[in-house]
Structures are given as C-alpha cells and as structure tokens.
C-alpha atoms as one frame of an Amber mdcrd trajectory, in Angstrom:
protein
   0.000   0.000   0.000   2.814   2.420   0.886   4.696   1.339  -2.218   1.675
   2.095  -4.403   1.329   5.554  -2.832   5.013   6.241  -3.420   4.732   5.088
  -7.021   1.721   7.358  -7.540   3.563  10.297  -6.011   6.583   9.715  -8.242
   4.394   9.526 -11.339   2.721  12.789 -10.353   6.077  14.423  -9.668   7.408
  13.337 -13.071   4.305  14.756 -14.747   4.648  18.082 -12.907   8.331  18.344
 -13.815   7.640  17.480 -17.457   4.923  20.134 -17.657   7.173  22.715 -15.993
   9.929  21.915 -18.501   7.442  22.186 -21.384   6.249  25.607 -20.205   9.815
  26.854 -19.894  10.576  25.578 -23.392   7.524  27.364 -24.810   8.415  30.588
 -22.967  11.758  30.532 -24.750  10.751  29.341 -28.225   7.349  30.973 -28.765
   8.780  34.537 -28.833  11.650  33.385 -31.084   9.234  31.930 -33.628   6.893
  34.920 -33.383   9.742  37.358 -34.115  11.046  35.166 -36.912   7.562  34.943
 -38.393   7.491  38.705 -38.989  11.026  38.796 -40.323  12.929  39.985 -37.272
  16.389  38.370 -37.143  16.645  36.015 -34.189  19.294  34.072 -32.359  18.223
  30.482 -31.973  18.315  29.044 -28.482  19.897  25.625 -28.066  17.615  22.644
 -28.482  17.993  19.034 -27.471  16.787  16.041 -29.483  14.098  15.363 -26.903
  12.708  18.883 -27.392  12.236  18.624 -31.158   8.732  17.110 -31.012   7.561
  20.033 -28.860   9.237  22.497 -31.232   7.641  20.797 -34.237   4.205  20.980
 -32.601   4.621  24.699 -31.821   6.019  25.455 -35.268   3.171  23.562 -37.001
   0.508  25.448 -34.995   2.054  28.750 -36.055   2.641  27.629 -39.640  -1.001
  26.604 -40.039  -2.157  30.033 -38.890  -0.185  32.252 -41.295   0.056  33.104
 -44.984   2.371  35.019 -47.274   5.800  36.196 -46.156   5.308  34.718 -42.685
   5.222  31.224 -44.226   8.576  31.834 -45.907  10.036  33.204 -42.668   8.820
  30.247 -40.589  10.153  27.790 -43.145  13.538  29.492 -43.033  13.677  29.339
 -39.227  12.695  25.647 -39.425  15.699  24.965 -41.644  18.031  27.050 -39.470
  16.861  25.179 -36.359  17.410  21.820 -38.069  13.727  20.897 -37.943  13.839
  19.582 -41.498  16.662  17.156 -40.724  15.176  16.078 -37.398  11.689  15.645
 -38.895  13.118  13.446 -41.664  14.622  11.193 -38.966  11.491  11.206 -36.801
   9.243  10.072 -39.667  10.790   6.627 -39.366  11.135   6.367 -35.599   9.237
   7.295 -32.518   5.648   6.971 -31.541   2.688   7.672 -33.785   2.198  11.226
 -32.487   5.834  12.153 -33.137   5.769  10.568 -36.598   2.604  12.506 -37.464
   4.250  15.763 -36.349   7.336  14.990 -38.431   5.263  14.167 -41.513   3.220
  17.357 -41.198   6.359  19.442 -40.685   8.038  18.003 -43.777   4.997  18.860
 -45.854   4.852  22.424 -44.586   8.602  22.914 -44.969   8.249  21.634 -48.525
  11.427  19.602 -48.477  11.412  17.093 -51.310  14.453  15.320 -49.876  12.052
  13.515 -47.512   9.944  12.162 -50.402  11.203   8.607 -49.889  10.288   8.647
 -46.180   6.879  10.106 -47.005   6.266   7.463 -49.664   7.210   4.789 -47.129
   4.766   6.275 -44.597   2.126   6.371 -47.332   2.249   2.574 -47.323   1.716
   2.346 -43.575  -1.166   0.214 -42.406  -2.212   3.094 -40.151  -4.689   5.170
 -42.188  -4.025   8.378 -40.239  -0.296   8.092 -40.852  -0.646   7.214 -44.523
  -3.161   9.998 -45.228  -0.984  12.523 -43.379   1.859  11.448 -45.592  -0.330
  11.866 -48.676  -1.218  15.408 -47.610   2.421  16.287 -46.969   3.368  14.944
 -50.387   0.675  17.176 -51.896   2.090  20.182 -50.026   5.547  19.459 -51.450
   4.691  18.617 -55.069   0.966  18.414 -55.856   1.271  16.973 -59.376   3.760
  14.249 -58.484   1.868  13.432 -55.288  -1.411  12.938 -57.135   0.300  10.686
 -59.704   1.659   8.575 -56.844  -1.607   8.586 -54.867  -3.984   7.557 -57.654
  -3.092   3.827 -57.585  -3.560   3.750 -53.793  -7.030   5.283 -53.708  -9.030
   2.245 -54.906  -6.859  -0.144 -52.850  -6.948   1.663 -49.526 -10.470   0.835
 -48.358  -9.620   2.069 -44.834  -9.086   5.617 -46.146 -12.206   7.643 -45.439
 -13.474   9.046 -48.745 -13.915  12.555 -47.328 -10.259  12.543 -46.191  -9.108
  11.475 -49.643 -11.299  14.234 -51.089  -9.631  16.771 -48.775  -6.167  15.653
 -49.907  -7.198  15.945 -53.566  -8.836  19.316 -52.927  -5.569  20.509 -51.386
  -3.775  19.442 -54.577  -6.164  21.524 -56.660  -8.817  20.525 -59.172  -6.540
  21.175 -62.143  -3.892  18.850 -60.701  -6.050  15.871 -59.767  -8.392  16.023
 -62.764  -5.604  15.392 -65.304  -4.779  11.861 -64.071  -8.499  11.064 -63.865
  -8.933  12.012 -67.512  -6.088   9.700 -68.580
C-alpha cells in the first residue's frame, strides 16, 4: 500500500516536472518563432533532441495560422533550427504522435528530400499516418503526389473518402483532374 502511494507520487512528480519543462521551453521558443515569423532576425536558443517534437508541434501550430511572407520566414527558421533534418529522422522512428508531427512538418517545410520517407509512410497500415503522408506529399509537389496517390485510392479501403477528397482538394482541381482524364 505504501509502495503504491510512493509510485503514484513519483508519477505525479514526473508529470509536474515534465509540464514545468514544457512551459519553460515554450516561454523561450514561442517569442523566437513569433519574431522570426514577422522577419525579425533572431538568435536560436539551443535545443535538445528530446525537445524537437515540442518544437515541431509549436512550429506547425504557427505555420497553419499564417500566410504570405510569414510562411517563408517560418520555413527558413525551421531549416536554421534543423527541424527539417530532425523531422526526416522522426518520420521513421518514434511513436505515432511524433511521426505525425514529423510528416506534417516536412509537408509544410516543402522539403522534397524527404519524399522517400513520405512514400514509405504512405504505405503504412495506419490510415491516419498514410493519409498525413499523402497530404504532406501534396504540399511538397501536388502533381507528383497525385500521380503517386492515384493507384492507392481504390486499394486503400480504410481511407475515409472525405479525407481522400480533402487531400485531392488541397492538390487543386486542375492537378487531380488530369490523371483522372487519362
């Protein structure tokens, strides 16, 4: 009974410390990304490998909320911070959540060097992972992505049709209608 209480206390303590560390990380990186987003030169704080998933999540939230020059600025800071290289590694390893973050980041960064990893993830049995990969491929190169996706669509019965439609919509009607006409 005492051992169980101690174990519960230690789990709670670890959770509190992890959350405190996360808040500190966000207090440091959020202002850096915000300044970078508007084009203000920034000095990048150090980052550990274990912090990259949190940085990717923050960067993706910001990236999804901006347009225009801010997109270019955030993509540049992602490259400077090594997010592109780390995301390419994380696509293959780590838990599902981390892999999904890495796949989304690679699509938003637009780095075609990760195409092989994205194609591999496209073949995953996990429909969320494979559709995320499809969307990232569309973000990187819509025409090539649609050419690669078309053979999968009739075979992947576990892909929800509305999700496939969203991926194709993201590619653009002009892009996905050409292979359908062939």
